[in-house]
C-alpha positions in Angstrom: 37.7 -134.6 132.6 36.3 -138.2 132.7 35.4 -137.8 136.4 33.7 -134.4 135.7 31.8 -136.0 132.8 30.7 -138.9 135.0 29.6 -136.5 137.7 27.4 -134.6 135.2 25.8 -137.9 134.1 25.2 -139.0 137.6 23.6 -135.7 138.5 21.3 -136.0 135.4 20.4 -139.6 136.4 19.7 -138.6 140.0 17.3 -135.9 138.9 15.5 -138.3 136.4 15.2 -141.1 139.0 13.8 -138.8 141.7 11.3 -137.2 139.3 10.2 -140.6 138.0 9.9 -142.2 141.4 7.9 -139.3 142.7 5.6 -139.3 139.7 5.0 -143.1 139.8 4.9 -143.2 143.6 7.3 -146.1 143.9 7.9 -147.2 147.5 11.6 -148.2 147.3 14.2 -148.4 144.6 17.9 -149.1 144.4 20.3 -148.6 141.5 23.9 -149.4 140.7 25.8 -148.4 137.6 29.3 -149.6 136.7 31.7 -148.6 133.9 35.3 -149.4 133.2 35.6 -151.8 136.2 34.4 -149.1 138.6 31.3 -148.3 140.5 30.0 -145.0 138.9 26.8 -144.5 140.8 24.9 -146.4 143.6 21.9 -144.9 145.3 18.8 -145.9 147.3 15.5 -144.2 147.2 12.4 -144.6 149.4 11.7 -147.2 152.1 11.9 -150.9 152.5 8.8 -151.4 154.7 5.5 -149.6 155.4 7.0 -148.5 158.8 9.3 -146.1 156.9 12.6 -147.9 157.3 14.9 -146.1 154.8 16.2 -148.1 151.8 20.0 -148.4 151.5 22.3 -149.7 148.8 22.8 -152.8 151.0 19.1 -153.7 150.8 18.4 -157.1 149.4 15.5 -157.7 146.9 14.2 -160.6 145.0 15.4 -160.3 141.4 12.8 -162.7 140.0 13.5 -163.6 136.3 16.9 -161.9 136.3 17.8 -165.2 138.0 17.7 -166.9 134.6 20.9 -165.3 133.5 22.6 -166.4 136.6 21.4 -170.0 136.1 22.7 -170.0 132.5 26.0 -168.5 133.7 26.3 -171.4 136.1 25.8 -173.9 133.4 28.2 -172.0 131.1 30.9 -172.4 133.8 30.2 -176.1 133.9 30.4 -176.3 130.1 33.8 -174.5 130.2 35.0 -177.3 132.6 33.9 -179.9 130.1 31.1 -181.3 132.3 28.3 -180.7 129.9 27.2 -178.8 126.9 24.2 -176.6 126.1 23.8 -178.8 123.0 23.4 -182.0 125.1 20.0 -183.7 125.1 18.1 -182.5 128.2 16.9 -186.1 129.0 20.5 -187.0 129.7 20.3 -185.0 132.9 16.5 -184.9 133.6 15.4 -188.6 133.2 12.1 -189.1 131.4 11.9 -185.6 130.0 10.4 -185.3 126.5 8.1 -182.9 124.7 4.7 -184.6 124.1 4.8 -186.7 121.0 8.5 -185.9 120.3 11.6 -188.2 120.5 13.3 -187.3 123.8 16.7 -186.6 122.2 15.2 -183.7 120.2 15.0 -181.5 123.3 18.3 -179.9 124.1 19.5 -177.9 127.1 19.9 -175.2 124.5 16.1 -175.2 123.8 15.3 -174.9 127.5 17.7 -172.0 127.9 16.3 -170.2 124.9 12.6 -170.9 125.5 12.4 -172.8 122.3 11.2 -176.3 123.5 8.1 -176.1 121.3 5.9 -176.3 124.5 3.4 -173.4 124.6 2.8 -171.3 127.8 1.6 -173.7 130.5 -0.3 -173.1 133.8 2.2 -174.9 135.9 4.0 -172.0 137.6 0.7 -170.4 138.4 -0.4 -173.7 140.0 2.8 -174.1 141.9 2.6 -170.6 143.3 -1.0 -171.1 144.3 -0.3 -174.2 146.4 3.0 -173.2 148.0 3.0 -169.4 148.5 1.4 -167.8 151.5 -2.0 -166.4 151.0 -1.9 -162.6 150.5 -2.9 -160.6 153.5 -5.9 -158.2 153.3 -6.4 -159.0 149.6 -9.6 -161.1 149.2 -9.6 -160.7 145.4 -6.1 -162.3 145.3 -7.1 -165.1 147.6 -10.1 -165.8 145.3 -7.8 -165.9 142.3 -5.5 -168.4 144.1 -8.5 -170.6 145.1 -9.6 -170.7 141.5 -6.2 -171.8 140.4 -6.1 -174.5 143.0 -9.5 -175.8 141.9 -8.5 -176.0 138.2 -5.0 -177.4 138.8 -4.4 -181.1 138.0 -1.1 -181.0 139.9 0.3 -179.1 142.9 3.6 -178.9 140.9 5.7 -179.6 144.0 8.6 -181.2 142.2 10.5 -181.2 138.9 9.0 -184.6 138.2 5.5 -183.0 138.1 6.8 -180.8 135.2 8.5 -183.7 133.5 5.2 -185.6 133.5 3.2 -182.7 132.2 5.7 -182.1 129.4 5.3 -185.7 128.4 1.5 -186.3 128.9 -0.1 -182.9 129.8 -3.2 -181.3 128.4 -1.5 -179.2 125.7 -0.5 -179.4 122.0 3.1 -178.7 121.1 3.6 -175.7 118.9 6.1 -177.6 116.8 9.4 -179.5 117.2 12.0 -178.1 119.6 13.8 -175.1 118.0 10.9 -174.2 115.7 9.3 -171.4 117.9 10.4 -169.2 120.7 8.0 -168.7 123.6 9.0 -167.6 127.1 8.8 -170.6 129.5 9.4 -170.5 133.2 8.9 -174.3 133.2 12.0 -174.7 131.0 14.2 -173.0 133.6 12.8 -175.2 136.3 14.0 -178.2 134.2 17.3 -176.4 133.5 17.8 -176.0 137.3 17.3 -179.8 137.8 19.8 -180.4 134.9 22.5 -178.3 136.7 21.9 -180.3 139.9 22.6 -183.6 138.0 25.6 -182.2 136.0 27.3 -180.8 139.1 26.3 -183.5 141.5 25.1 -180.9 144.0 22.3 -178.4 144.2 22.2 -175.4 141.9 22.1 -173.2 145.0 25.7 -174.3 146.0 27.0 -174.4 142.4 25.8 -170.9 141.7 27.4 -169.7 144.9 30.8 -171.3 143.9 30.8 -170.5 140.2 29.2 -167.1 140.1 28.7 -165.3 143.5 32.1 -166.0 145.0 34.3 -165.2 142.0 32.4 -162.0 141.3 32.3 -160.8 145.0 28.5 -161.0 145.1 28.5 -161.3 148.9 24.9 -160.2 149.4 23.3 -162.7 147.0 21.8 -166.1 147.4 19.6 -168.5 145.4 17.0 -168.7 148.1 13.5 -170.2 147.7 11.8 -168.7 150.8 14.2 -165.7 151.5 15.4 -167.3 154.8 19.0 -167.1 153.8 18.7 -163.6 152.5 17.0 -162.5 155.7 20.0 -163.8 157.6 22.2 -161.4 155.6 20.2 -158.5 156.9 18.4 -155.5 155.3 16.0 -157.6 153.3 13.2 -155.5 151.9 9.6 -156.2 152.6 7.1 -156.6 149.7 4.7 -153.8 148.8 1.0 -154.0 147.8 -1.2 -151.1 146.7 -3.7 -150.3 149.5 -6.1 -147.4 148.9 -4.1 -144.4 148.1 -1.0 -145.8 149.7 0.9 -149.0 150.3 1.2 -151.8 152.8 4.1 -154.3 153.0 4.4 -157.9 153.9 7.0 -160.7 154.0 4.9 -163.2 152.0 7.5 -164.2 149.5 6.3 -166.2 146.5 7.3 -169.8 146.7 7.3 -172.4 143.8 9.6 -175.3 144.8 10.7 -176.6 141.3 11.3 -173.1 139.9 14.5 -172.2 141.8 16.8 -171.1 139.0 13.8 -169.6 137.1 13.4 -166.6 139.5 14.4 -167.1 143.1 17.7 -165.3 143.5 17.8 -162.6 146.2 20.4 -159.9 145.6 21.3 -156.2 145.7 21.6 -153.7 142.8 25.3 -153.5 143.4 25.8 -157.3 143.2 23.7 -157.6 140.1 25.6 -154.8 138.4 28.8 -156.7 139.1 27.3 -159.7 137.3 26.3 -157.7 134.2 29.7 -156.1 134.2 31.4 -159.5 134.1 29.1 -160.5 131.2 29.9 -157.3 129.3 33.6 -158.2 129.6 32.9 -161.8 128.5 33.9 -163.1 131.9 37.2 -161.3 132.2 37.4 -158.5 134.8 40.7 -156.9 135.9 42.7 -159.3 133.7 41.3 -162.3 135.5 38.7 -164.8 134.3 35.9 -164.6 136.9 33.1 -166.1 134.8 34.3 -168.8 132.4 32.1 -169.2 129.3 30.3 -165.9 129.9 30.6 -164.9 126.2 28.6 -167.9 125.1 25.5 -166.5 126.8 24.9 -163.9 124.2 27.7 -164.2 121.6 28.1 -165.4 118.1 25.5 -168.2 118.5 22.8 -165.5 118.7 22.5 -163.3 115.6 22.2 -159.5 116.2 19.0 -158.6 114.4 18.6 -155.1 113.2 15.0 -154.6 114.3 14.2 -157.4 116.8 14.9 -158.8 120.3 16.8 -162.1 120.3 16.5 -164.3 123.4 19.9 -165.8 124.3 20.8 -167.8 127.4 18.9 -166.1 130.1 19.4 -162.7 128.4 17.6 -160.6 125.9 19.5 -158.7 123.2 18.0 -155.9 121.2 19.2 -152.9 119.2 19.4 -149.3 120.6 19.8 -146.5 118.1 20.4 -142.9 118.9 22.3 -140.0 117.5 23.1 -141.9 114.4 24.8 -144.6 116.3 23.8 -148.2 117.0 24.4 -150.3 120.1 23.1 -153.5 121.5 21.6 -153.7 124.9 21.7 -157.1 126.7 19.3 -157.3 129.6 16.6 -159.1 131.5 13.6 -158.1 133.7 11.9 -159.8 136.6 8.6 -159.7 138.4 7.0 -161.6 141.3 5.0 -160.4 144.3 6.9 -157.4 145.6 9.5 -157.6 142.9 10.0 -155.4 139.8 13.6 -155.5 138.5 15.7 -155.0 135.4 19.4 -155.1 134.7 21.9 -155.5 131.9 24.8 -154.0 130.0 25.6 -152.3 126.7 27.4 -154.8 124.4 30.8 -153.6 123.2 30.8 -150.6 125.6 33.5 -149.9 128.2 31.7 -152.1 130.8 28.5 -150.0 131.0 26.3 -152.2 133.2 23.5 -151.5 135.7 20.7 -152.9 137.8 17.5 -151.3 139.0 15.4 -153.0 141.8 12.0 -152.0 143.2 9.9 -153.6 145.9 6.5 -153.2 144.2 5.6 -155.6 141.5 3.5 -153.2 139.5 6.3 -150.7 139.1 7.5 -150.0 135.6 11.3 -149.9 136.0 12.2 -150.3 132.4 12.3 -146.5 131.8 14.8 -146.2 134.7 17.3 -148.7 133.2 16.8 -147.2 129.8 17.7 -143.8 131.2 20.9 -145.2 132.7 22.0 -146.6 129.4 21.0 -143.5 127.4 22.8 -141.1 129.7 25.9 -143.2 130.1 26.2 -143.3 126.3 25.8 -139.6 126.1 22.1 -139.2 125.2 19.1 -137.7 126.9 17.5 -139.7 129.8 14.2 -140.0 127.9 15.8 -141.7 124.9 14.0 -145.0 124.2 16.2 -148.1 124.4 14.1 -149.9 121.9 14.3 -149.4 118.2 11.6 -150.3 115.7 11.4 -149.2 112.1 8.7 -146.7 111.3 5.3 -148.3 110.4 5.0 -148.6 106.6 1.7 -149.2 104.7 -0.9 -151.9 105.5 -1.0 -155.7 105.1 -2.4 -156.8 101.8 -4.9 -159.2 103.4 -5.7 -158.0 106.9 -8.6 -160.4 107.4 -6.0 -163.2 107.8 -4.8 -161.7 111.1 -8.2 -161.6 112.8 -8.9 -164.0 115.7 -8.9 -164.7 119.4 -5.5 -165.8 120.7 -5.1 -167.7 123.9 -2.3 -169.0 126.1 -2.5 -171.0 129.3 0.1 -169.4 131.6 -2.7 -167.8 133.6 -0.9 -164.5 133.9 -2.5 -162.8 130.9 -5.8 -162.4 129.2 -6.6 -163.5 125.6 -5.6 -161.2 122.8 -8.4 -160.3 120.4 -7.5 -159.0 117.0 -10.3 -157.4 115.0 -10.8 -155.3 111.8 -12.4 -152.0 112.5 -12.9 -149.5 109.7 -10.5 -151.6 107.7 -7.8 -151.3 110.3 -6.4 -154.0 112.5 -6.8 -153.4 116.2 -6.0 -155.3 119.4 -9.0 -155.3 121.8 -8.5 -155.6 125.5 -10.8 -155.2 128.5 -10.2 -151.5 128.8 -8.5 -150.4 125.7 -8.3 -150.7 121.9 -4.9 -150.4 120.3 -4.3 -149.7 116.6 -1.8 -152.3 115.2 0.7 -150.5 113.0 2.2 -152.7 110.3 6.0 -152.9 110.0 6.4 -155.7 107.5 6.8 -159.5 107.5 3.7 -160.0 109.6 4.9 -157.8 112.4 3.1 -154.9 114.1 3.6 -152.4 116.8 0.6 -151.6 119.0 0.2 -147.8 118.9 -0.2 -146.5 122.4 1.0 -143.1 123.6 2.4 -144.5 126.8 3.9 -147.7 125.5 4.6 -147.3 121.8 8.3 -148.2 122.2 7.8 -151.1 124.7 8.9 -154.6 123.7 5.6 -156.2 124.9 3.7 -154.1 122.4 5.4 -156.0 119.5 3.1 -158.4 117.7 4.3 -161.2 115.3 1.9 -163.5 113.5 2.5 -167.0 112.2 0.2 -168.5 109.5 -1.3 -171.9 108.5 -1.4 -173.2 104.9 -4.7 -171.2 104.3 -3.1 -167.9 105.1 -4.9 -167.6 108.5 -3.0 -166.6 111.6 -2.6 -169.7 113.8 -0.2 -168.2 116.3 0.6 -164.8 117.7 3.7 -163.8 119.7 3.1 -160.7 121.9 6.4 -159.7 123.4 8.0 -163.0 124.4 4.9 -165.2 124.8 3.3 -167.2 122.0 -0.6 -167.3 121.8 -2.6 -169.9 119.8 -5.6 -168.9 117.7 -8.7 -170.5 119.3 -11.4 -168.5 117.4 -11.4 -166.8 114.0 
C-alpha cells in the first residue's frame, strides 16, 4: 500500500515537473526525493550542455547558496566536539574582525551564521566576482556591467582580510549593533568560512569533506572554488545562458576567492537530498549519528513563527499550511551564473527531503520543490509552500512608509514606495505592485504570478518620527535614502 501510494505520488510529480520544465523552457534539471531513509524518486530532465548531452542523475551542479547550510553543519560538528561554539566572538577566530564602530567582542559566530551582524548589504561579493570570474562569452552587456563594477570597486576582494578591513573601516553605516537586524550577507559566510579554517586547523574544504560528505555518503560533492575537482568526478554540467530564442552553454564558473563556504559547493541532487534527510532526522540516520549537532542548525534556538520566515544557521524555516494542517519547511535556495537550486526538508515529517538543481540561473525552481513537498504530504502539486495571513485593512498613516530605499549589494535596484490614489505601491522599472497590508508594518506585494513568493514580503522599520528608515524585502535590508 505504501509503495503504491509512493508510486502514485511519483507519477504526479513526474507529470508536474515535465509540464513545468516544458513551459519554462529549462535546459537541464535533476531532482531527488527521500523519505523514511529511502530514495523515493530521482530523475534527470533535459541536457547538460548546448551540444545536447543528456542530463543524468549523476550530473554535478553548483549549488550556490545551498552551500551555507553545509558550512554551518561543518561548524556544528566542530561545536559538538567542543572545539568552538556558535556563541563565540568571531574575532577569536578571524583576527581584527569587528563591525565599524562596535566593540569586537559584540560580533559572534552566531551573528555571521544568521545574517544578523548589523552590517547592511555590501558590494564586496559583486566586486570579487567582477575581478576573479571569467568574462562572460558573447555577452557584451554583461562585460560592460563587470567593467563598471571594477571601476567603482575600492578593493579586488581577493582575501578574507579585504572583507575584515571593509567591515572595520569601509564606506557604510551599520544598521545597528549585532543581533538587532537580520539582512542576508554573503560576506558573513566568507568570514564564517575563515573561522572554520582557524577552528579546525585545516581548510574548510577538507573539514567539510570529513565531517559532512564522507559520513553522509556524498561521494559526488566537493567544496570547489573553480569546479576543477568536480570536473574530475565526471559529468559536470555546463552553465547555460539565454541566447536569442534558445540557449548557449559555457564553463565560465563564477569565482570569488574569499567566499568558499558562502556558495561554492558542487554536488548532485541525490547527494544534497541525503544532506537534508540527515538534517530532518537531526543528524541520526539508520540509528547512527552521521551529522553531530545537526539539530542546532534549526532547532529550539530559532522560534517557529506562525506567519514569517526565520533564518537559522544556513537554513530558512517557514510555515506551510494546507488541508487544515500546519508544517514547517526548512530549506535554502541558491543562484550564481548557470546555477538555480533549492533543497530542504519538512520538519517533523518522516524524512521528507529533496533537492532540485537547474543549470540556468534565471530558472524559477521554487515551484518544483514546493510541488515535491506538497505531493509528498498528500496535497496537490500546485499548493503554495508559503503561508501569509489574508491582507486586512490599511495602515493608519500610509505616508510614513513612502520613500526610496537603497542597498549596496549591486544585485538589485532601489525599491521605491509611493502613495497612489491613497494606496501604497512599490514602483519598479517595468511594474507597479500594490502593497497589501497584513499588520505590524508588514505587507505582501500583490502580483498574480508571485503573490505567495517570499521575496514579495515587505517589512518596514521606523525612526522616532514615524518615518520608515529601513525596509526588508525578502531577506535583504534596504535603507531609506529619499523621502
